[in-house]
C-alpha positions in Angstrom: 6.0 10.5 -4.9 8.2 7.6 -5.6 7.7 6.0 -9.0 8.8 2.4 -9.6 9.0 1.1 -13.1 8.7 -2.7 -13.4 9.3 -4.7 -16.6 10.4 -8.1 -17.8 12.7 -8.2 -20.9 14.6 -10.6 -23.0 18.4 -10.4 -23.2 18.0 -8.2 -26.3 15.7 -5.8 -24.4 12.3 -6.9 -25.7 9.2 -7.1 -23.4 7.2 -9.0 -26.0 7.9 -11.6 -28.7 6.3 -9.3 -31.3 3.0 -11.2 -31.4 -0.3 -9.4 -31.6 -1.7 -9.6 -29.0 1.4 -10.2 -26.9 1.6 -13.6 -25.2 2.8 -14.1 -21.6 6.3 -15.5 -21.8 7.9 -14.6 -18.4 9.1 -17.3 -16.0 7.0 -18.2 -13.0 9.6 -16.6 -10.8 9.1 -13.3 -12.5 5.3 -13.7 -12.3 5.7 -14.2 -8.5 7.9 -11.1 -8.3 5.4 -9.1 -10.3 2.5 -10.1 -8.1 4.6 -9.1 -5.1 5.1 -5.7 -6.5 1.4 -5.4 -7.3 0.5 -6.3 -3.7 2.9 -3.7 -2.3 1.6 -0.8 -4.3 -1.8 1.0 -4.0 -1.5 2.8 -7.3 -0.6 1.0 -10.5 -0.3 3.0 -13.8 -0.3 1.5 -17.3 -0.9 2.6 -20.8 -3.8 1.9 -23.1 -2.1 -1.0 -24.9 -1.0 -2.7 -21.7 -4.5 -2.4 -20.3 -6.1 -3.7 -23.5 -3.9 -6.8 -23.5 -4.2 -7.5 -19.7 -7.7 -6.3 -18.8 -9.1 -9.9 -18.6 -6.6 -10.9 -16.0 -6.6 -7.7 -13.9 -8.3 -8.3 -10.5 -9.7 -5.1 -9.2 -9.8 -4.5 -5.5 -11.0 -1.7 -3.2 -7.6 -1.0 -1.8 -5.8 -0.6 -5.2 -6.2 2.1 -7.8 -5.3 1.3 -11.3 -4.9 4.1 -13.8 -4.9 3.7 -17.5 -3.2 6.5 -19.4 -4.7 7.2 -22.8 -5.0 10.2 -25.2 -8.7 9.6 -25.7 -10.4 8.3 -22.5 -13.9 8.5 -23.9 -13.7 5.0 -25.3 -13.3 3.7 -21.8 -16.3 5.5 -20.2 -18.2 2.2 -19.4 -15.1 0.6 -17.8 -14.5 3.0 -15.0 -14.8 1.5 -11.5 -14.9 4.2 -8.7 -11.6 4.2 -6.7 -10.4 1.0 -8.5 -10.1 1.7 -12.2 -9.8 5.1 -13.9 -8.6 6.5 -17.2 -6.6 9.6 -17.5 -5.3 11.8 -20.3 -3.1 13.8 -17.9 0.6 14.3 -18.5 2.9 12.2 -16.3 3.7 15.3 -14.2 0.0 16.3 -13.8 -0.8 12.7 -12.8 2.0 12.6 -10.1 0.9 16.0 -8.8 -2.7 14.8 -8.4 -1.8 11.5 -6.8 0.5 13.2 -4.4 -2.3 15.6 -3.4 -4.5 12.6 -2.9 -2.0 11.2 -0.4 -0.3 8.5 -2.4 3.4 7.9 -1.6 4.4 5.4 -4.3 3.3 4.4 -7.7 4.0 1.3 -9.8 4.4 1.9 -13.5 3.8 -1.3 -15.6 3.6 -0.1 -19.1 5.1 -0.1 -22.6 7.7 2.0 -24.3 5.7 5.2 -24.9 4.6 5.7 -21.3 7.9 4.5 -19.9 9.7 7.0 -22.1 7.3 9.8 -21.0 7.9 9.2 -17.3 11.7 8.8 -17.8 11.9 11.9 -20.0 10.0 13.9 -17.3 12.5 12.7 -14.7 9.7 11.1 -12.6 11.0 7.5 -12.3 13.0 6.7 -9.1 13.6 3.0 -9.4 13.5 0.3 -12.1 12.9 -3.4 -11.4 14.0 -5.3 -14.5 13.6 -9.0 -14.8 16.0 -10.2 -17.4 14.9 -13.5 -18.9 17.5 -15.7 -20.8 15.8 -15.4 -24.2 16.6 -13.5 -27.4 13.6 -12.5 -29.6 15.0 -10.2 -32.2 11.6 -8.6 -32.8 9.2 -7.2 -30.2 8.6 -4.2 -28.1 11.4 -2.6 -26.0 11.6 -0.9 -22.6 11.4 2.6 -24.1 10.5 4.4 -27.4 13.1 5.1 -29.9 13.7 8.7 -28.8 16.7 10.3 -27.2 17.0 9.7 -23.5 19.9 10.1 -21.1 18.9 8.3 -17.9 21.8 7.3 -15.6 21.2 4.3 -13.4 22.9 2.7 -10.4 22.5 -1.0 -9.7 21.2 -1.5 -6.2 20.8 -5.3 -6.3 20.8 -8.4 -8.5 19.4 -11.8 -7.8 19.3 -15.0 -9.8 15.7 -16.3 -9.7 16.0 -19.8 -11.2 18.4 -22.4 -12.6 17.8 -21.2 -16.1 19.4 -17.8 -15.2 16.5 -15.4 -14.9 17.9 -12.3 -13.2 16.1 -9.7 -11.1 17.8 -6.3 -11.3 17.0 -3.3 -9.2 18.2 0.1 -10.3 18.0 3.6 -8.9 17.8 6.5 -11.2 20.6 9.0 -10.4 
């Protein structure tokens, strides 16, 4: 199964400004790109914190499965929507194995540093789509956790999205 990780970051690598809860700050061009990725993927995986912050704007649909990864899935029992929204405490490898058996070919990972790190560390990410916004935050949440990783990437494409200088970077994990 192909795993595509998508994230928007500032020039200093932060995906949030450090606010609780995080506020949407990405350019409209990135938001359009993100919606395009959502529309092209039938499985979207996120962590508990990403889900908690964005659950009010997630639009469930019958042709799209969203999976929220959490250690304790019992707190989400009432939120499950059959074939649209599920909660899992599986490891990334277990999840990929199950989704592959179910016939899925590609998964979009839209999460925070803990889950991103877990998928990268397990060697499961094939591509990264990074939108680089021309901002510097200093504080905030980064792409990965502060653990040792050694992930080599190859730039496949880059595109300037707007006059301000927002860049869309597509990398392949090698």
